[in-house]
Steps between C-alpha positions, in 0.01 A plus 500: 500500500408164344381560146181381341720267297644330812156458655361356176799268466461378859128433456541318169765255612437151638124509485486819705765402760702805598854424613643853535370801694633854502557645847204736447267205430540311829433559869592359841213250494644311200779322690387158378555616142772765524686382809554722801765720342311558174169565675658753735696675224167538319335632815771759557473604134125547539562709814709738290826416675829519308534144366722426198273385215482131422286191459443159661490147357236307695530191718283326239779550249746348745283198568452444128875522442582260784239251378622485139861615524437775246333839507124491435375590156464873455711601802789629287265714292342648813842577649603664173187717495549614859871558446418719198253695713761544773758618247249753365430637846869523591609637162778242483553155349615196698879484464519774234862606433447874549255524793415150625190407697606255772262281702506274803349152499374403845307211651191559708283219641167543678672442833828669579796264458795732568816401318360167384453588132684703241557863397710645218569875471623714211359281221574669166866589553746367243825590334301726266285676763740551789651801325156653447422460870830668586419789268144569619594459867820697468665237718717241326581320825129455577437348157777242525408422861140431388624277218723288724207463746278372217753240387555385859127468584412353161782249525394378843125510446447410135813307406540326838863601540636482853511844656848441635647533150379860473581580862856377459543717190368805686728435796797463266419836337481672839821334616684612186385854566586475870150584621246330724180657365368462146423876491874545451488333158491757219344471153809339347517244783135414452539476122776246556283318756220472242739324264604267782137424581425425133789254502353336810177453303691341210691268731214396727196512267672417172332792325535875451315743723188587293522837330139503376298687768180311420680167538625621839146582610346176370765285667462692827120448494549126458755492781254670734226251406737209561618642833157409640615139513851539639585297809516804725163628376335164562653476846384849589146423384494184710617692804245778448221268380469677167334286228737374231259556212469880511789600275667840492426813301781687320527877518669695219577847633689788340827551683573788732851529636622557851864470394521826302701684765465650849157649421369151426446197720272218608329397819239307695246660731235379746203709604534356852766305684453138384657376824299700754212653304597850613428793269798687365757506221654159443719381215837521329648707220808455283623780276632438149380136493254262342259286698711184508779694678275544803407131508856379441639721776805596297484849652357620827166673480400801704178535703214635294483811720832616354335540158343817641846658503619337176195588288233696693256524208503125426474423870194723542334343196579149628339581837183620322490186287552275801206665676290462185581131466436414865172687486404322179602148602406564864802303613875504543654543155842387383628730222792483257603822328770651282609861462638586155674837501259643754186337356322250729361179347295229671610149402290284730265499794338219692341438834815453705607193690522560873578330826222334695508778759480769233203325339290532817617852579438628149155341476396654831645841409326510162166445672575792735594715201167422334665336200358150548220329694539243777400230252771612261749500787428130555605429141835674559622257769525121513504220750854413398610852588326474837681170564833672434415761761416238760833319502803625693808568296873481558717806489774343288726802487845412624719191478300179551605143421248329272554124506234385251177589324188284492142547387322807636205299629350744751613864516643674801818524703586270789800476733565225752718219625518190286305201633439171328183358654165625623555397862809719528328785321213495749729455801736782408221736399337457841815640658484804275742383232429585137552193284511402133367147445719318248376177344559307183123528463217547746195288582190555717689394813725803457208741541583586861858579410389702201271706721778555753763592242559843353549337161536167322784386276489175302739342253219333307157594369348783305237771529221252556690275741371454850746749643408764244124459526492500878748785529302721263188417692658612825672800349827331590820565308611195306777407257454160336699283265844634592657200330860609558453438872586161648269474801603238757227496764666222703827690537304825536694687238484603139774562247479780246710557184861585567512270801305737725364295791201621702467331838190499715489831684676700228318816391342509156298755304263385226329725247175352377462775243824426313577147622839608637650335809757693704738401775454715808240760584371766263284782640127459433252778439151406626189573296277772645217369283492171694512699824189679375316180408596346834343797674824620657516815288181694435467711185446810715802433720763775495748222421307380195683578179309641202521154346298346784234768463483436125470123548227553761293718267534272201416189704185674624401580141561137403285372788217733401504380140560126519227244451710207625530421868852421615569210734822345623651154517579458871556190713562650844384794715809710432454478123129567542562811709759628257265438210235717668751778557587483132132537409378141452124450521514136602704183462460330164726204584588358839709187438447248777801282411732749669317427824619138486872575488751538781417321824166380361672299229518198734122505533465488122747212491280317752194575287669350196616194693161444667389143438134531595218750538544529876868596477428744218217665693722541805760691300236719336357578843845619610540714189157662522560741794831607346332583171216672682739724691678588174169595339385704802817709482463563127126576514559738789777678312269549201225660710195379307650510153452184290756221545529225238658185643635240262470148633815288496648492150856355476577128464551329835855397415606863547439460872728195525879494530711483185536148356880513494519640852269228633687225318828617652349516849363149471825363356709658776265368769516148354880516478511586869253228585250759617125491449348763274139389488351847448751585229430167333128571501565849362725355230227258400250788491733708282532212255125442508419867436764544233353634177660556162328837475373595846361838392246308291451224753342461842448861605228763540142378499626146442655502848167600651330215322746221589626607845188473717439790736784726378291771336223459758753579775612813317147627436409430860805690628418795274130514591574468873754780465234717333257421780763587763573834335126575477444417867783738591310780326684486171392422149633209295425452130641170384527344157591131470700433184539147363816466289568321172142418411466357150145365514189637667441164672822546702383837623148382578627233740731738689236777495237275660746390771600861567139617523426230751794609715400867478141421597623294794724778629223758456265283700752424775626858542199705399734716296391661175782368281512663159668260263534438129622179341683514170794370307827589331494487123849371423440223248398550135212255547366705787506813286332323209224354722460813713126513431455163668736577789330834568181313589684365805731796570421840649832643384788430263857598571730454206826335606695634206834351607378142460263593217804625309691180574217271395408703192855518367604156628782665696652399831585841637788370712669347196427694185640842577856383543465243222379706205324825588800708395493332158126563469553867581789529255298339221201724565268214606446694822505874531509445876474195723136383526559458872572873534228642273187308410495329162188674365458285190504167683455527876317831467256343256424227755442764768263683268307183411465399867391851595231520233366147545519516878306827512244364255434201726507698828463879459601559865827309458792686658815500285859563599858400433761395753805404292819701465334685213267676743779748568637527147411838346417377149301205630294721733373693197385175340318387816327838508392470137352149533294607801657332805394631841844499664864413464711360781876529526779506756473777763795689356335518157162621629581869434613409147173315435301792645672745268468281191134428572437875508695547178305217339171674577625808316662318208290188435132420442362240740258216447206452730 
């Protein structure tokens, strides 16, 4: 028990700051302060479970140490007081010659970071105390084995000596003895090995191994603090999105030994199968070993069930404790334990990591068992886990030839024949061929080929490149930035490292989850979860796996709880229909520019080349029925749900041929003495429309203002489509969205023109056309003047892709490859702001626009239609600030539905 003296010492130091807590003083809710390991050790102690006594140095102590480079004032005195209390309880002194108290020094951050930070066991052993340990244990071999383990771990962890030096010495000792397993080394062998290890310390660290047990402990504590900032720890935190400023706690725990003979051992147990979620006995056990032996794999473990035969009493007690812990934590628990001469000790427990499938199955099962509520179940699963379940996966068992690895841009598994242009992809797919579209990089003209392909492979670009963004939106497997590949689209081949040549028609397999590219075909396992969302596999079907039933239940709970509506970004009837199957409640972004590609591109070229109003009007008249038919199909597919149509946004030059291509065509024609009048006019138009920064040039609302009749034609086509659907007995709810507005005056002009068109169509057709007119908020000025703009807008839709670009001053197509990796390495980003919304900058603008827009127009409808609409973390922010809906790609609709439900449980909401 902590004494009154230790409590008084703790309270008196540092103006009342307490840096050290005994295990009996904490609980599982103090993870911020005590780290996950310390908090859970305290919780198990309070539950009366057999936990070796000890104490925890807080994360505050770590942060103070890392800030100043020295331990905070008073920490040493607190540690001394708690160590004295521990020694009193145990009846032994740290490192005493006759009967030494030994301790472990372990890291333990708030969030589990397995293997990323440091641990040192057997602190307190020395030349003076090893004999005492041998005497009290009655096992000389055990004592010397523990001592050599301490020197090895201390050398690697504290003195930064390469582990290979100790491993080579151990291998040499086993070789000299003619054995393969270290259990064959006797006490004399281990005594000699200790001397060898101490010489390694002298040679590599230029010092003696410390014989003072307190010096050992103090140096180990510092090493654990410093391990928070190792390269591997930082990398892990970036990958797992763990903040860098948390620090780690340090746990000082009295040692118990699993290497005292056949009646001792160590193991790991799970209260349920972390892979499937099934109830049962899961784990591993290793007799006569310490914990690091299990992790290192130096000897084969046995299944935990075998402990029932090895030590029935300890096994029965472990089963009781496992049931207690799962009942207490109401979740799958991961447990580490040691048995010392038949006595069971609990060394750690935590809520266990699990596969995505297990997460859904366990959450659903715990509700059935009455352990948690449906709301709590929603907090046990995530949108990222659901996404994992939706992608097909390769079965990579067997011998497969991997030719390169790129960036895992969009998860999944795809197999098909290599093709190098969209036309071939579409043509071959129509004959039933599966194809992989290979490009150096993709552009909007490749969309048809991307849709037709099973997967996309590019040698350039990153996770926010065109290929990656579009592929994720479609749920299409994509590997980007495979820079080792030399893609030759003209010769229709690519060359991989080692001289491997892939010709058009050769089979490839690409893994969007790992980024691996394989030659030949690898079997693919389809996702039953997508079959369920597509409606091809009902939850009550006899073929539905338990996972599908669990996903169905949890999605229903999410839909019941969420405040956000979920819409989809869809530009064609097929995407719209799929979005509805996936649970979308409308279309939040229908991009009209895709309707001008393909065969219609020549009409746009004519529009750009038009020299007078009459010629321009003629082209617009030809485009109108095509647009109207497109809108009729989409409105019909949505069956009365709202459809937000964005008027033309991209710069006109995107609809013209490439400058280099045109120049070559004109030059070749002139060399042959041929006329190329149309190409010459197009070349002149390309030069005329050239802009240094086209994404900030003539696009969006500016097009509608300077190209007479363009937006009017689009609004007319949309309103006539709505009237046609209404006359056919359907319902059409349309929302006209004006892009890139920066000033209310821009919107007012387009709004008045659109209203006039709508009134005209209503009068001509007699149809009751329900329409709203609003704008995208994608410029900082628009967000900052949202109160003014709201007076002319009936809705805002935040275009967070462009809002991120314009807020940061980034060109998304350029910056990721140029310096994003450096920004991530230096901690400027925790994650790309194009993947997860930048809350401090872009999020602040969203919040300002929301508040000021609502203040000016209380009925203002608010949504988001950028990539962030399907990002789990961003969805929670949009819920908190009070948006009405998020819109994302059809494939991400279920993810947004789930996260919106989770947000309602986890986050307070404005408005």
